[in-house]
C-alpha positions in Angstrom: -36.6 -57.0 33.5 -37.6 -60.1 35.5 -41.3 -60.8 35.7 -42.7 -60.5 39.2 -39.9 -58.3 40.6 -40.5 -54.6 41.3 -38.4 -52.0 39.5 -35.7 -50.7 41.8 -34.8 -47.0 41.7 -31.2 -46.4 42.6 -31.2 -42.8 41.4 -31.3 -41.4 45.0 -28.1 -43.2 46.0 -25.1 -40.9 46.3 -21.7 -42.4 45.3 -18.8 -41.1 47.3 -16.6 -38.8 45.2 -19.3 -38.2 42.6 -21.0 -35.1 44.1 -19.1 -32.9 41.8 -17.3 -31.2 44.7 -13.6 -31.4 44.4 -11.4 -31.5 47.5 -9.5 -28.3 48.1 -5.8 -28.0 48.5 -4.6 -30.0 51.5 -8.0 -31.6 52.1 -8.2 -35.3 52.8 -10.3 -37.4 50.4 -11.1 -39.8 53.2 -12.2 -36.9 55.5 -13.8 -34.3 53.3 -13.3 -30.8 54.6 -10.5 -31.8 56.9 -7.1 -30.4 56.1 -4.2 -32.6 57.0 -0.7 -33.5 56.0 -1.4 -36.7 54.0 2.3 -37.5 54.2 2.1 -37.8 58.0 2.1 -41.5 59.0 0.1 -40.7 62.2 -2.7 -39.1 60.1 -2.6 -42.1 57.7 -2.8 -44.6 60.6 -5.6 -42.7 62.3 -7.5 -42.5 59.0 -7.4 -46.3 58.6 -8.2 -46.9 62.3 -11.3 -44.7 61.9 -12.5 -46.8 59.0 -12.4 -50.6 59.6 -13.5 -51.3 56.0 -10.6 -49.4 54.5 -8.2 -51.0 57.0 -9.4 -54.5 55.9 -8.7 -53.5 52.3 -5.3 -52.2 53.2 -4.5 -55.4 55.0 -5.6 -57.3 51.8 -3.9 -55.1 49.3 -0.8 -53.9 51.1 -0.2 -56.1 54.2 3.3 -54.7 54.8 2.0 -51.1 55.1 -0.9 -52.3 57.2 1.4 -54.2 59.6 3.8 -51.2 59.9 1.0 -48.8 60.7 -0.6 -51.1 63.2 2.7 -52.1 64.9 3.4 -48.4 65.6 6.5 -48.5 63.4 5.7 -45.1 61.8 9.1 -44.7 60.3 8.8 -47.9 58.3 5.2 -47.0 57.4 6.3 -43.6 56.1 9.0 -45.2 54.0 6.6 -47.8 52.5 4.0 -45.0 51.8 6.6 -42.8 50.2 7.8 -45.7 48.0 4.2 -46.4 47.0 3.6 -42.8 46.1 6.8 -42.8 43.9 5.5 -45.8 42.0 2.1 -44.2 41.5 3.7 -41.0 40.3 5.8 -42.9 37.9 2.8 -44.5 36.3 0.9 -41.1 36.0 
């Protein structure tokens, strides 16, 4: 504790994904309660366009996928996304 500073209580802050509620089958983690085909490149593009912070992270972490989504080349975006999912599945 630093002398002169008030104690801060962070117990009331809810952390996304920690509410204990699990997403149901087919529900999007980005849009809780919304059922969508997460393999659909249009859905993925719209999800990132609706959340500028996530889009900025995508541009930083996967610029090829971000460019494909933003350029409208959904075929290329779908291929990159599928390849990424295969890599993730391999590690799990």
